[in-house]
Backbone of each chain as nested JSON, in Angstrom:
{
  "chains": [
    {"id": "A", "residues": [
      {"number": 1, "name": "MET", "atoms": {"N": [38.542, 40.695, -58.388], "CA": [39.456, 41.466, -57.54], "C": [38.955, 42.897, -57.438]}},
      {"number": 2, "name": "ILE", "atoms": {"N": [39.244, 43.535, -56.335], "CA": [38.919, 44.951, -56.241], "C": [40.207, 45.76, -56.27]}},
      {"number": 3, "name": "LEU", "atoms": {"N": [40.074, 46.96, -56.802], "CA": [41.175, 47.9, -56.865], "C": [41.173, 48.661, -55.54]}},
      {"number": 4, "name": "GLY", "atoms": {"N": [42.348, 48.733, -54.89], "CA": [42.387, 49.423, -53.605], "C": [43.696, 50.138, -53.387]}},
      {"number": 5, "name": "GLN", "atoms": {"N": [43.734, 50.913, -52.307], "CA": [44.957, 51.614, -51.942], "C": [45.265, 51.287, -50.486]}},
      {"number": 6, "name": "VAL", "atoms": {"N": [46.528, 50.968, -50.21], "CA": [46.932, 50.629, -48.845], "C": [46.931, 51.911, -48.008]}},
      {"number": 7, "name": "VAL", "atoms": {"N": [46.147, 51.918, -46.927], "CA": [46.073, 53.127, -46.111], "C": [46.605, 52.907, -44.689]}},
      {"number": 8, "name": "GLY", "atoms": {"N": [46.924, 51.663, -44.331], "CA": [47.429, 51.45, -42.979], "C": [47.805, 50.005, -42.757]}},
      {"number": 9, "name": "SER", "atoms": {"N": [48.297, 49.728, -41.545], "CA": [48.657, 48.347, -41.227], "C": [48.087, 47.986, -39.864]}},
      {"number": 10, "name": "ILE", "atoms": {"N": [48.098, 46.713, -39.568], "CA": [47.536, 46.223, -38.307], "C": [48.583, 45.403, -37.587]}},
      {"number": 11, "name": "VAL", "atoms": {"N": [48.733, 45.668, -36.285], "CA": [49.641, 44.876, -35.456], "C": [48.791, 44.053, -34.516]}},
      {"number": 12, "name": "SER", "atoms": {"N": [49.03, 42.753, -34.494], "CA": [48.249, 41.875, -33.639], "C": [49.164, 40.78, -33.121]}},
      {"number": 13, "name": "THR", "atoms": {"N": [49.265, 40.667, -31.785], "CA": [50.161, 39.634, -31.25], "C": [49.397, 38.36, -30.916]}},
      {"number": 14, "name": "GLN", "atoms": {"N": [48.195, 38.518, -30.352], "CA": [47.376, 37.338, -30.049], "C": [46.562, 37.011, -31.285]}},
      {"number": 15, "name": "LYS", "atoms": {"N": [46.987, 36.006, -32.02], "CA": [46.19, 35.65, -33.193], "C": [46.271, 34.173, -33.48]}},
      {"number": 16, "name": "GLU", "atoms": {"N": [45.38, 33.742, -34.322], "CA": [45.346, 32.351, -34.765], "C": [46.75, 31.943, -35.212]}},
      {"number": 17, "name": "LYS", "atoms": {"N": [47.168, 30.718, -34.801], "CA": [48.542, 30.276, -35.039], "C": [48.944, 30.364, -36.517]}},
      {"number": 18, "name": "ASN", "atoms": {"N": [48.005, 30.006, -37.402], "CA": [48.384, 29.986, -38.819], "C": [48.445, 31.374, -39.451]}},
      {"number": 19, "name": "LEU", "atoms": {"N": [48.187, 32.413, -38.648], "CA": [48.355, 33.772, -39.17], "C": [49.711, 34.365, -38.767]}},
      {"number": 20, "name": "THR", "atoms": {"N": [50.475, 33.632, -37.984], "CA": [51.779, 34.131, -37.537], "C": [52.675, 34.452, -38.73]}},
      {"number": 21, "name": "GLY", "atoms": {"N": [53.294, 35.619, -38.686], "CA": [54.222, 36.0, -39.749], "C": [53.569, 36.623, -40.952]}},
      {"number": 22, "name": "LYS", "atoms": {"N": [52.266, 36.727, -40.937], "CA": [51.564, 37.337, -42.084], "C": [51.414, 38.843, -41.852]}},
      {"number": 23, "name": "LYS", "atoms": {"N": [51.675, 39.614, -42.896], "CA": [51.548, 41.069, -42.805], "C": [50.11, 41.467, -43.106]}},
      {"number": 24, "name": "LEU", "atoms": {"N": [49.493, 42.18, -42.165], "CA": [48.088, 42.578, -42.331], "C": [48.018, 44.062, -42.684]}},
      {"number": 25, "name": "LEU", "atoms": {"N": [47.384, 44.384, -43.775], "CA": [47.298, 45.774, -44.218], "C": [45.833, 46.191, -44.369]}},
      {"number": 26, "name": "ILE", "atoms": {"N": [45.575, 47.465, -44.103], "CA": [44.23, 48.01, -44.313], "C": [44.189, 48.581, -45.73]}},
      {"number": 27, "name": "VAL", "atoms": {"N": [43.257, 48.095, -46.527], "CA": [43.149, 48.541, -47.92], "C": [41.781, 49.171, -48.128]}},
      {"number": 28, "name": "LYS", "atoms": {"N": [41.782, 50.396, -48.631], "CA": [40.529, 51.069, -48.952], "C": [40.249, 50.926, -50.432]}},
      {"number": 29, "name": "ALA", "atoms": {"N": [39.009, 50.64, -50.787], "CA": [38.638, 50.54, -52.207], "C": [38.771, 51.912, -52.854]}},
      {"number": 30, "name": "ILE", "atoms": {"N": [39.193, 51.927, -54.126], "CA": [39.274, 53.198, -54.844], "C": [38.413, 53.153, -56.096]}},
      {"number": 31, "name": "ASP", "atoms": {"N": [38.01, 54.345, -56.531], "CA": [37.24, 54.474, -57.757], "C": [38.22, 54.564, -58.929]}},
      {"number": 32, "name": "LEU", "atoms": {"N": [37.7, 54.502, -60.168], "CA": [38.594, 54.543, -61.33], "C": [39.35, 55.867, -61.428]}},
      {"number": 33, "name": "ASP", "atoms": {"N": [38.777, 56.948, -60.868], "CA": [39.482, 58.226, -60.9], "C": [40.523, 58.331, -59.782]}},
      {"number": 34, "name": "GLY", "atoms": {"N": [40.666, 57.285, -58.969], "CA": [41.69, 57.269, -57.924], "C": [41.209, 57.73, -56.57]}},
      {"number": 35, "name": "SER", "atoms": {"N": [39.951, 58.185, -56.464], "CA": [39.472, 58.674, -55.17], "C": [39.141, 57.505, -54.243]}},
      {"number": 36, "name": "LEU", "atoms": {"N": [39.414, 57.698, -52.95], "CA": [39.171, 56.643, -51.968], "C": [37.677, 56.501, -51.711]}},
      {"number": 37, "name": "LEU", "atoms": {"N": [37.199, 55.261, -51.632], "CA": [35.8, 55.013, -51.297], "C": [35.713, 54.65, -49.815]}},
      {"number": 38, "name": "ASP", "atoms": {"N": [34.475, 54.516, -49.309], "CA": [34.311, 54.276, -47.878], "C": [34.702, 52.867, -47.45]}},
      {"number": 39, "name": "SER", "atoms": {"N": [34.439, 51.878, -48.311], "CA": [34.621, 50.502, -47.863], "C": [36.104, 50.134, -47.772]}},
      {"number": 40, "name": "PHE", "atoms": {"N": [36.436, 49.32, -46.781], "CA": [37.824, 48.87, -46.633], "C": [37.861, 47.415, -46.19]}},
      {"number": 41, "name": "VAL", "atoms": {"N": [39.017, 46.768, -46.403], "CA": [39.215, 45.403, -45.918], "C": [40.585, 45.312, -45.272]}},
      {"number": 42, "name": "VAL", "atoms": {"N": [40.731, 44.344, -44.373], "CA": [42.056, 44.005, -43.855], "C": [42.513, 42.788, -44.647]}},
      {"number": 43, "name": "ALA", "atoms": {"N": [43.633, 42.946, -45.355], "CA": [44.076, 41.882, -46.256], "C": [45.5, 41.448, -45.908]}},
      {"number": 44, "name": "VAL", "atoms": {"N": [45.779, 40.163, -46.16], "CA": [47.126, 39.639, -45.961], "C": [47.965, 39.958, -47.192]}},
      {"number": 45, "name": "ASP", "atoms": {"N": [49.142, 40.525, -46.956], "CA": [50.015, 40.898, -48.073], "C": [50.915, 39.719, -48.441]}},
      {"number": 46, "name": "ILE", "atoms": {"N": [50.794, 39.214, -49.676], "CA": [51.656, 38.092, -50.083], "C": [52.665, 38.496, -51.145]}},
      {"number": 47, "name": "VAL", "atoms": {"N": [52.643, 39.746, -51.594], "CA": [53.616, 40.155, -52.619], "C": [54.607, 41.196, -52.116]}},
      {"number": 48, "name": "GLY", "atoms": {"N": [54.332, 41.837, -50.989], "CA": [55.25, 42.851, -50.457], "C": [54.973, 44.221, -51.032]}},
      {"number": 49, "name": "VAL", "atoms": {"N": [53.975, 44.904, -50.487], "CA": [53.649, 46.252, -50.958], "C": [53.826, 47.229, -49.801]}},
      {"number": 50, "name": "GLY", "atoms": {"N": [53.858, 48.513, -50.141], "CA": [54.037, 49.543, -49.13], "C": [52.803, 50.398, -48.985]}},
      {"number": 51, "name": "ILE", "atoms": {"N": [52.889, 51.346, -48.046], "CA": [51.741, 52.207, -47.774], "C": [51.512, 53.148, -48.962]}},
      {"number": 52, "name": "ASN", "atoms": {"N": [50.24, 53.483, -49.201], "CA": [49.794, 54.367, -50.279], "C": [49.89, 53.748, -51.677]}},
      {"number": 53, "name": "GLU", "atoms": {"N": [50.297, 52.487, -51.762], "CA": [50.379, 51.869, -53.089], "C": [49.017, 51.307, -53.503]}},
      {"number": 54, "name": "LYS", "atoms": {"N": [48.789, 51.325, -54.83], "CA": [47.552, 50.754, -55.366], "C": [47.751, 49.255, -55.552]}},
      {"number": 55, "name": "VAL", "atoms": {"N": [46.75, 48.497, -55.136], "CA": [46.889, 47.037, -55.131], "C": [45.6, 46.365, -55.612]}},
      {"number": 56, "name": "LEU", "atoms": {"N": [45.717, 45.075, -55.894], "CA": [44.538, 44.256, -56.18], "C": [44.289, 43.326, -55.004]}},
      {"number": 57, "name": "VAL", "atoms": {"N": [43.051, 43.284, -54.529], "CA": [42.696, 42.447, -53.394], "C": [41.718, 41.364, -53.85]}},
      {"number": 58, "name": "VAL", "atoms": {"N": [42.073, 40.117, -53.583], "CA": [41.177, 38.989, -53.858], "C": [40.465, 38.636, -52.561]}},
      {"number": 59, "name": "SER", "atoms": {"N": [39.156, 38.416, -52.618], "CA": [38.467, 38.064, -51.378], "C": [37.736, 36.735, -51.499]}},
      {"number": 60, "name": "GLY", "atoms": {"N": [37.27, 36.262, -50.365], "CA": [36.57, 34.992, -50.314], "C": [37.522, 33.813, -50.342]}},
      {"number": 61, "name": "SER", "atoms": {"N": [36.981, 32.633, -50.688], "CA": [37.811, 31.419, -50.648], "C": [38.907, 31.452, -51.701]}},
      {"number": 62, "name": "SER", "atoms": {"N": [38.743, 32.283, -52.746], "CA": [39.798, 32.411, -53.766], "C": [41.081, 32.978, -53.169]}},
      {"number": 63, "name": "ALA", "atoms": {"N": [40.962, 33.713, -52.056], "CA": [42.147, 34.291, -51.413], "C": [43.054, 33.211, -50.825]}},
      {"number": 64, "name": "ARG", "atoms": {"N": [42.507, 32.02, -50.615], "CA": [43.321, 30.927, -50.063], "C": [43.961, 30.073, -51.154]}},
      {"number": 65, "name": "GLN", "atoms": {"N": [43.86, 30.513, -52.397], "CA": [44.371, 29.746, -53.528], "C": [45.848, 30.067, -53.812]}},
      {"number": 66, "name": "THR", "atoms": {"N": [46.644, 30.29, -52.783], "CA": [48.081, 30.53, -52.971], "C": [48.852, 29.699, -51.943]}},
      {"number": 67, "name": "GLN", "atoms": {"N": [50.142, 29.485, -52.216], "CA": [50.984, 28.734, -51.268], "C": [50.983, 29.403, -49.892]}},
      {"number": 68, "name": "GLU", "atoms": {"N": [50.995, 30.745, -49.878], "CA": [51.128, 31.494, -48.617], "C": [49.854, 31.506, -47.787]}},
      {"number": 69, "name": "THR", "atoms": {"N": [48.702, 31.305, -48.443], "CA": [47.446, 31.46, -47.706], "C": [46.643, 30.164, -47.594]}},
      {"number": 70, "name": "LYS", "atoms": {"N": [47.106, 29.109, -48.237], "CA": [46.341, 27.85, -48.252], "C": [46.072, 27.339, -46.83]}},
      {"number": 71, "name": "ASP", "atoms": {"N": [44.856, 26.925, -46.557], "CA": [44.444, 26.352, -45.264], "C": [44.704, 27.276, -44.082]}},
      {"number": 72, "name": "ARG", "atoms": {"N": [44.611, 28.573, -44.287], "CA": [44.758, 29.52, -43.182], "C": [43.494, 30.365, -43.06]}},
      {"number": 73, "name": "ALA", "atoms": {"N": [43.368, 31.022, -41.911], "CA": [42.154, 31.816, -41.637], "C": [42.232, 33.162, -42.347]}},
      {"number": 74, "name": "ILE", "atoms": {"N": [42.164, 33.113, -43.665], "CA": [42.347, 34.318, -44.484], "C": [41.212, 34.397, -45.502]}},
      {"number": 75, "name": "ASP", "atoms": {"N": [40.577, 35.565, -45.621], "CA": [39.547, 35.721, -46.657], "C": [39.79, 36.948, -47.528]}},
      {"number": 76, "name": "ALA", "atoms": {"N": [40.973, 37.557, -47.404], "CA": [41.309, 38.665, -48.306], "C": [42.831, 38.701, -48.433]}},
      {"number": 77, "name": "ALA", "atoms": {"N": [43.321, 38.778, -49.663], "CA": [44.769, 38.76, -49.884], "C": [45.137, 39.782, -50.951]}},
      {"number": 78, "name": "ILE", "atoms": {"N": [46.27, 40.46, -50.719], "CA": [46.807, 41.376, -51.729], "C": [47.665, 40.535, -52.663]}},
      {"number": 79, "name": "VAL", "atoms": {"N": [47.27, 40.446, -53.955], "CA": [47.955, 39.541, -54.875], "C": [48.746, 40.278, -55.953]}},
      {"number": 80, "name": "ALA", "atoms": {"N": [48.61, 41.594, -56.055], "CA": [49.362, 42.319, -57.081], "C": [49.484, 43.787, -56.719]}},
      {"number": 81, "name": "LYS", "atoms": {"N": [50.592, 44.375, -57.18], "CA": [50.779, 45.815, -57.019], "C": [50.478, 46.447, -58.372]}},
      {"number": 82, "name": "VAL", "atoms": {"N": [49.563, 47.403, -58.402], "CA": [49.117, 47.99, -59.662], "C": [50.092, 49.075, -60.118]}},
      {"number": 83, "name": "ASP", "atoms": {"N": [50.625, 48.922, -61.331], "CA": [51.486, 49.969, -61.894], "C": [50.636, 51.038, -62.562]}},
      {"number": 84, "name": "SER", "atoms": {"N": [49.709, 50.592, -63.401], "CA": [48.855, 51.553, -64.104], "C": [47.598, 50.842, -64.575]}},
      {"number": 85, "name": "TYR", "atoms": {"N": [46.615, 51.624, -64.935], "CA": [45.425, 51.038, -65.555], "C": [44.821, 52.051, -66.508]}},
      {"number": 86, "name": "THR", "atoms": {"N": [44.15, 51.527, -67.534], "CA": [43.464, 52.405, -68.48], "C": [41.992, 52.024, -68.483]}},
      {"number": 87, "name": "PHE", "atoms": {"N": [41.138, 52.964, -68.793], "CA": [39.715, 52.638, -68.856], "C": [38.997, 53.618, -69.764]}},
      {"number": 88, "name": "GLU", "atoms": {"N": [37.874, 53.147, -70.301], "CA": [36.961, 53.987, -71.092], "C": [35.597, 53.852, -70.472]}},
      {"number": 89, "name": "LYS", "atoms": {"N": [35.002, 54.949, -70.088], "CA": [33.678, 54.895, -69.436], "C": [32.582, 54.639, -70.464]}}
    ]},
    {"id": "B", "residues": [
      {"number": 1, "name": "MET", "atoms": {"N": [27.189, 32.204, -64.222], "CA": [27.935, 33.156, -65.043], "C": [27.203, 34.494, -65.057]}},
      {"number": 2, "name": "PHE", "atoms": {"N": [27.947, 35.554, -64.997], "CA": [27.351, 36.894, -64.97], "C": [27.797, 37.686, -66.2]}},
      {"number": 3, "name": "TYR", "atoms": {"N": [27.068, 38.768, -66.455], "CA": [27.216, 39.528, -67.683], "C": [27.877, 40.869, -67.368]}},
      {"number": 4, "name": "ALA", "atoms": {"N": [28.885, 41.24, -68.161], "CA": [29.594, 42.493, -67.882], "C": [30.179, 43.056, -69.163]}},
      {"number": 5, "name": "LYS", "atoms": {"N": [30.598, 44.316, -69.085], "CA": [31.253, 44.955, -70.217], "C": [32.692, 45.266, -69.82]}},
      {"number": 6, "name": "VAL", "atoms": {"N": [33.632, 44.992, -70.736], "CA": [35.036, 45.306, -70.463], "C": [35.227, 46.811, -70.656]}},
      {"number": 7, "name": "ILE", "atoms": {"N": [35.718, 47.494, -69.617], "CA": [35.899, 48.942, -69.737], "C": [37.358, 49.368, -69.603]}},
      {"number": 8, "name": "GLY", "atoms": {"N": [38.253, 48.426, -69.316], "CA": [39.653, 48.848, -69.191], "C": [40.553, 47.683, -68.86]}},
      {"number": 9, "name": "ASN", "atoms": {"N": [41.832, 47.972, -68.674], "CA": [42.733, 46.911, -68.228], "C": [43.746, 47.434, -67.222]}},
      {"number": 10, "name": "VAL", "atoms": {"N": [44.368, 46.495, -66.517], "CA": [45.276, 46.826, -65.418], "C": [46.636, 46.224, -65.721]}},
      {"number": 11, "name": "VAL", "atoms": {"N": [47.695, 46.996, -65.457], "CA": [49.068, 46.51, -65.636], "C": [49.718, 46.379, -64.264]}},
      {"number": 12, "name": "CYS", "atoms": {"N": [50.217, 45.182, -63.963], "CA": [50.922, 44.947, -62.7], "C": [52.201, 44.185, -63.012]}},
      {"number": 13, "name": "THR", "atoms": {"N": [53.346, 44.649, -62.509], "CA": [54.562, 43.85, -62.706], "C": [54.834, 42.981, -61.492]}},
      {"number": 14, "name": "ILE", "atoms": {"N": [54.593, 43.531, -60.292], "CA": [54.779, 42.72, -59.092], "C": [53.452, 42.047, -58.791]}},
      {"number": 15, "name": "LYS", "atoms": {"N": [53.412, 40.732, -58.985], "CA": [52.177, 40.021, -58.654], "C": [52.487, 38.603, -58.237]}},
      {"number": 16, "name": "TYR", "atoms": {"N": [51.505, 37.97, -57.608], "CA": [51.684, 36.592, -57.172], "C": [51.997, 35.713, -58.393]}},
      {"number": 17, "name": "LYS", "atoms": {"N": [52.887, 34.737, -58.212], "CA": [53.384, 33.976, -59.371], "C": [52.278, 33.284, -60.174]}},
      {"number": 18, "name": "GLY", "atoms": {"N": [51.198, 32.926, -59.518], "CA": [50.09, 32.288, -60.232], "C": [49.376, 33.222, -61.203]}},
      {"number": 19, "name": "LEU", "atoms": {"N": [49.584, 34.523, -61.032], "CA": [48.929, 35.491, -61.913], "C": [49.843, 35.953, -63.044]}},
      {"number": 20, "name": "VAL", "atoms": {"N": [51.113, 35.52, -63.029], "CA": [52.047, 35.954, -64.063], "C": [51.561, 35.448, -65.426]}},
      {"number": 21, "name": "GLY", "atoms": {"N": [51.551, 36.341, -66.418], "CA": [51.106, 35.966, -67.757], "C": [49.61, 36.03, -67.955]}},
      {"number": 22, "name": "LYS", "atoms": {"N": [48.882, 36.346, -66.902], "CA": [47.424, 36.444, -67.016], "C": [47.034, 37.906, -67.283]}},
      {"number": 23, "name": "LYS", "atoms": {"N": [46.071, 38.074, -68.2], "CA": [45.616, 39.415, -68.539], "C": [44.547, 39.862, -67.521]}},
      {"number": 24, "name": "LEU", "atoms": {"N": [44.677, 41.081, -67.044], "CA": [43.726, 41.595, -66.052], "C": [42.87, 42.694, -66.682]}},
      {"number": 25, "name": "GLN", "atoms": {"N": [41.575, 42.537, -66.629], "CA": [40.663, 43.496, -67.247], "C": [39.773, 44.138, -66.185]}},
      {"number": 26, "name": "ILE", "atoms": {"N": [39.405, 45.386, -66.446], "CA": [38.403, 46.041, -65.589], "C": [37.045, 45.826, -66.254]}},
      {"number": 27, "name": "ILE", "atoms": {"N": [36.12, 45.233, -65.517], "CA": [34.794, 44.979, -66.095], "C": [33.708, 45.641, -65.257]}},
      {"number": 28, "name": "GLN", "atoms": {"N": [32.668, 46.065, -65.958], "CA": [31.517, 46.685, -65.291], "C": [30.326, 45.743, -65.44]}},
      {"number": 29, "name": "PRO", "atoms": {"N": [29.852, 45.136, -64.351], "CA": [28.68, 44.263, -64.46], "C": [27.477, 45.021, -65.017]}},
      {"number": 30, "name": "VAL", "atoms": {"N": [26.72, 44.346, -65.884], "CA": [25.579, 44.969, -66.549], "C": [24.344, 44.112, -66.294]}},
      {"number": 31, "name": "ASN", "atoms": {"N": [23.226, 44.758, -66.02], "CA": [21.957, 44.045, -65.843], "C": [21.448, 43.63, -67.215]}},
      {"number": 32, "name": "LEU", "atoms": {"N": [21.267, 42.295, -67.405], "CA": [20.872, 41.777, -68.721], "C": [19.531, 42.314, -69.185]}},
      {"number": 33, "name": "SER", "atoms": {"N": [18.587, 42.51, -68.265], "CA": [17.233, 42.846, -68.71], "C": [17.083, 44.301, -69.119]}},
      {"number": 34, "name": "ASN", "atoms": {"N": [17.861, 45.221, -68.532], "CA": [17.682, 46.611, -68.947], "C": [18.958, 47.253, -69.493]}},
      {"number": 35, "name": "GLY", "atoms": {"N": [20.056, 46.513, -69.509], "CA": [21.282, 47.055, -70.086], "C": [21.982, 48.098, -69.245]}},
      {"number": 36, "name": "LYS", "atoms": {"N": [21.503, 48.306, -68.016], "CA": [22.13, 49.32, -67.156], "C": [23.251, 48.706, -66.316]}},
      {"number": 37, "name": "ASN", "atoms": {"N": [24.198, 49.549, -65.927], "CA": [25.274, 49.094, -65.049], "C": [24.699, 48.641, -63.712]}},
      {"number": 38, "name": "SER", "atoms": {"N": [25.232, 47.548, -63.172], "CA": [24.772, 47.123, -61.846], "C": [25.97, 46.972, -60.926]}},
      {"number": 39, "name": "GLY", "atoms": {"N": [26.051, 47.822, -59.946], "CA": [27.128, 47.743, -58.952], "C": [28.438, 48.31, -59.449]}},
      {"number": 40, "name": "ARG", "atoms": {"N": [29.466, 48.13, -58.613], "CA": [30.762, 48.711, -58.906], "C": [31.576, 47.844, -59.872]}},
      {"number": 41, "name": "PHE", "atoms": {"N": [32.539, 48.466, -60.524], "CA": [33.423, 47.728, -61.42], "C": [34.287, 46.74, -60.624]}},
      {"number": 42, "name": "ILE", "atoms": {"N": [34.78, 45.699, -61.294], "CA": [35.708, 44.766, -60.663], "C": [36.854, 44.469, -61.617]}},
      {"number": 43, "name": "VAL", "atoms": {"N": [37.928, 43.94, -61.077], "CA": [39.066, 43.54, -61.894], "C": [39.007, 42.024, -62.044]}},
      {"number": 44, "name": "ALA", "atoms": {"N": [39.08, 41.543, -63.285], "CA": [38.926, 40.113, -63.544], "C": [40.096, 39.582, -64.36]}},
      {"number": 45, "name": "VAL", "atoms": {"N": [40.446, 38.31, -64.106], "CA": [41.447, 37.622, -64.924], "C": [40.767, 37.202, -66.222]}},
      {"number": 46, "name": "ASP", "atoms": {"N": [41.431, 37.44, -67.358], "CA": [40.821, 37.158, -68.654], "C": [41.408, 35.886, -69.259]}},
      {"number": 47, "name": "THR", "atoms": {"N": [40.528, 34.921, -69.61], "CA": [40.999, 33.711, -70.281], "C": [40.631, 33.742, -71.762]}},
      {"number": 48, "name": "THR", "atoms": {"N": [40.022, 34.835, -72.241], "CA": [39.457, 34.822, -73.597], "C": [40.08, 35.824, -74.561]}},
      {"number": 49, "name": "ASN", "atoms": {"N": [40.938, 36.721, -74.081], "CA": [41.476, 37.779, -74.932], "C": [40.41, 38.772, -75.384]}},
      {"number": 50, "name": "ALA", "atoms": {"N": [39.55, 39.179, -74.491], "CA": [38.525, 40.177, -74.797], "C": [39.165, 41.557, -74.869]}},
      {"number": 51, "name": "GLY", "atoms": {"N": [38.519, 42.47, -75.589], "CA": [39.033, 43.831, -75.686], "C": [38.086, 44.816, -75.04]}},
      {"number": 52, "name": "ILE", "atoms": {"N": [38.53, 46.053, -74.917], "CA": [37.687, 47.092, -74.328], "C": [36.426, 47.261, -75.182]}},
      {"number": 53, "name": "GLY", "atoms": {"N": [35.269, 47.301, -74.541], "CA": [33.997, 47.45, -75.247], "C": [33.275, 46.133, -75.455]}},
      {"number": 54, "name": "ASP", "atoms": {"N": [33.976, 45.008, -75.321], "CA": [33.326, 43.703, -75.49], "C": [32.422, 43.386, -74.301]}},
      {"number": 55, "name": "TYR", "atoms": {"N": [31.327, 42.686, -74.589], "CA": [30.498, 42.14, -73.514], "C": [30.969, 40.721, -73.228]}},
      {"number": 56, "name": "VAL", "atoms": {"N": [31.094, 40.384, -71.961], "CA": [31.673, 39.098, -71.584], "C": [30.847, 38.426, -70.499]}},
      {"number": 57, "name": "GLY", "atoms": {"N": [31.086, 37.119, -70.356], "CA": [30.527, 36.381, -69.234], "C": [31.649, 36.104, -68.254]}},
      {"number": 58, "name": "TYR", "atoms": {"N": [31.38, 36.271, -66.97], "CA": [32.436, 36.006, -65.989], "C": [31.891, 35.192, -64.819]}},
      {"number": 59, "name": "GLU", "atoms": {"N": [32.801, 34.49, -64.16], "CA": [32.468, 33.738, -62.944], "C": [33.027, 34.501, -61.764]}},
      {"number": 60, "name": "ASP", "atoms": {"N": [32.316, 34.468, -60.637], "CA": [32.915, 35.088, -59.457], "C": [33.019, 34.058, -58.32]}},
      {"number": 61, "name": "GLY", "atoms": {"N": [33.636, 34.466, -57.226], "CA": [33.794, 33.562, -56.087], "C": [34.778, 32.447, -56.382]}},
      {"number": 62, "name": "MET", "atoms": {"N": [34.585, 31.309, -55.696], "CA": [35.506, 30.172, -55.845], "C": [35.481, 29.627, -57.274]}},
      {"number": 63, "name": "GLU", "atoms": {"N": [34.334, 29.73, -57.947], "CA": [34.214, 29.212, -59.319], "C": [35.21, 29.899, -60.248]}},
      {"number": 64, "name": "ALA", "atoms": {"N": [35.635, 31.104, -59.895], "CA": [36.557, 31.849, -60.746], "C": [37.924, 31.186, -60.83]}},
      {"number": 65, "name": "THR", "atoms": {"N": [38.236, 30.271, -59.899], "CA": [39.541, 29.587, -59.95], "C": [39.459, 28.29, -60.764]}},
      {"number": 66, "name": "TRP", "atoms": {"N": [38.257, 27.823, -61.077], "CA": [38.108, 26.537, -61.755], "C": [38.682, 26.504, -63.165]}},
      {"number": 67, "name": "PRO", "atoms": {"N": [38.608, 27.575, -63.956], "CA": [39.206, 27.489, -65.295], "C": [40.703, 27.17, -65.264]}},
      {"number": 68, "name": "PHE", "atoms": {"N": [41.357, 27.385, -64.136], "CA": [42.804, 27.159, -64.069], "C": [43.143, 25.799, -63.483]}},
      {"number": 69, "name": "GLU", "atoms": {"N": [42.13, 24.962, -63.269], "CA": [42.279, 23.593, -62.776], "C": [43.175, 23.518, -61.55]}},
      {"number": 70, "name": "GLY", "atoms": {"N": [44.278, 22.794, -61.615], "CA": [45.073, 22.583, -60.407], "C": [45.981, 23.744, -60.022]}},
      {"number": 71, "name": "ASP", "atoms": {"N": [46.101, 24.749, -60.885], "CA": [47.067, 25.817, -60.609], "C": [46.595, 26.729, -59.482]}},
      {"number": 72, "name": "ASP", "atoms": {"N": [47.565, 27.308, -58.773], "CA": [47.247, 28.285, -57.744], "C": [47.052, 29.641, -58.389]}},
      {"number": 73, "name": "VAL", "atoms": {"N": [45.84, 29.966, -58.779], "CA": [45.556, 31.281, -59.346], "C": [44.545, 31.971, -58.441]}},
      {"number": 74, "name": "PRO", "atoms": {"N": [45.006, 32.908, -57.612], "CA": [44.065, 33.578, -56.721], "C": [43.212, 34.588, -57.487]}},
      {"number": 75, "name": "SER", "atoms": {"N": [42.072, 34.144, -57.982], "CA": [41.177, 35.02, -58.739], "C": [39.767, 34.873, -58.19]}},
      {"number": 76, "name": "ASP", "atoms": {"N": [39.1, 35.975, -57.903], "CA": [37.698, 35.883, -57.494], "C": [36.769, 36.413, -58.585]}},
      {"number": 77, "name": "ALA", "atoms": {"N": [37.334, 36.669, -59.781], "CA": [36.505, 37.027, -60.932], "C": [37.3, 36.645, -62.178]}},
      {"number": 78, "name": "THR", "atoms": {"N": [36.712, 35.814, -63.033], "CA": [37.412, 35.349, -64.227], "C": [36.487, 35.44, -65.437]}},
      {"number": 79, "name": "ILE", "atoms": {"N": [36.968, 36.093, -66.497], "CA": [36.2, 36.175, -67.738], "C": [36.321, 34.839, -68.457]}},
      {"number": 80, "name": "VAL", "atoms": {"N": [35.175, 34.2, -68.745], "CA": [35.204, 32.876, -69.356], "C": [34.582, 32.842, -70.75]}},
      {"number": 81, "name": "SER", "atoms": {"N": [33.933, 33.925, -71.173], "CA": [33.36, 33.908, -72.525], "C": [33.168, 35.33, -73.037]}},
      {"number": 82, "name": "ILE", "atoms": {"N": [33.207, 35.462, -74.368], "CA": [32.847, 36.73, -75.0], "C": [31.441, 36.545, -75.554]}},
      {"number": 83, "name": "ILE", "atoms": {"N": [30.561, 37.485, -75.252], "CA": [29.157, 37.318, -75.638], "C": [28.849, 38.177, -76.857]}},
      {"number": 84, "name": "GLU", "atoms": {"N": [28.366, 37.527, -77.919], "CA": [28.031, 38.271, -79.145], "C": [26.613, 38.817, -79.089]}},
      {"number": 85, "name": "THR", "atoms": {"N": [25.651, 37.937, -78.863], "CA": [24.263, 38.393, -78.816], "C": [23.547, 37.778, -77.631]}},
      {"number": 86, "name": "VAL", "atoms": {"N": [22.523, 38.469, -77.184], "CA": [21.684, 37.975, -76.096], "C": [20.249, 38.006, -76.582]}},
      {"number": 87, "name": "ASN", "atoms": {"N": [19.551, 36.895, -76.459], "CA": [18.133, 36.868, -76.821], "C": [17.318, 36.665, -75.558]}},
      {"number": 88, "name": "ILE", "atoms": {"N": [16.368, 37.534, -75.312], "CA": [15.496, 37.365, -74.153], "C": [14.062, 37.251, -74.653]}},
      {"number": 89, "name": "TYR", "atoms": {"N": [13.405, 36.127, -74.308], "CA": [12.014, 35.93, -74.721], "C": [11.09, 36.318, -73.583]}},
      {"number": 90, "name": "ASN", "atoms": {"N": [9.87, 36.629, -73.901], "CA": [8.87, 37.011, -72.9], "C": [9.352, 38.156, -72.034]}},
      {"number": 91, "name": "LYS", "atoms": {"N": [10.002, 39.12, -72.651], "CA": [10.499, 40.268, -71.871], "C": [9.312, 41.119, -71.425]}},
      {"number": 92, "name": "GLU", "atoms": {"N": [9.263, 41.425, -70.132], "CA": [8.12, 42.203, -69.635], "C": [8.5, 43.657, -69.468]}}
    ]}
  ]
}
C-alpha cells in the first residue's frame, strides 16, 4: 500500500457500468514527513474518507479483493484512513 | 519474495473490514547485494509480528493476498517472513 493524501475528487457521468456509484478521489503520494510528492492516482473510495485526509491506497489486482470492487474496472482503492504513524529512519 | 527493513507502523481505525485486526508496517525495500535502500517506502500487512528494525521478506502484487487464502484482504504488500541472516556466495 502507499501512503497518500486526498487532494481532490473526480466527477464522471459517462463511465463503465460497473463503476456507477463509486466515489473517485485523487490521491497524492506523501513522504514520511507528510510532504506531498509528485505522483498521484485516482482511487475508488470504499471506506468513506474526506478531502485532505491521509489514506492507504492499494493498487493493482489486489485492489479488486473487496466486496465493493470485485470484478470491476478498478486498479486502485482507498482501503483505510490513517490516524497516525510512527517511524525510525 | 523481496527484502526490506521495517521502519515504522501505521494506525488506522477506519479501514476495510478485511483489514481489521491486521498489523500495518512501514517497510523500506533494501537491495540485498549492497544493503542500500532501493526505492520508496511502502505500507505492508504483517503476518509475522515483526518489529521496527527487523529485516523481513515480503510479497507484492496479487501474491500479497495469497497468505489470507479465501478472505477478502486488499493488500498489495504482505510481510511473510522475518529474515535473520543472508548468505551470498560468489559476491562480486
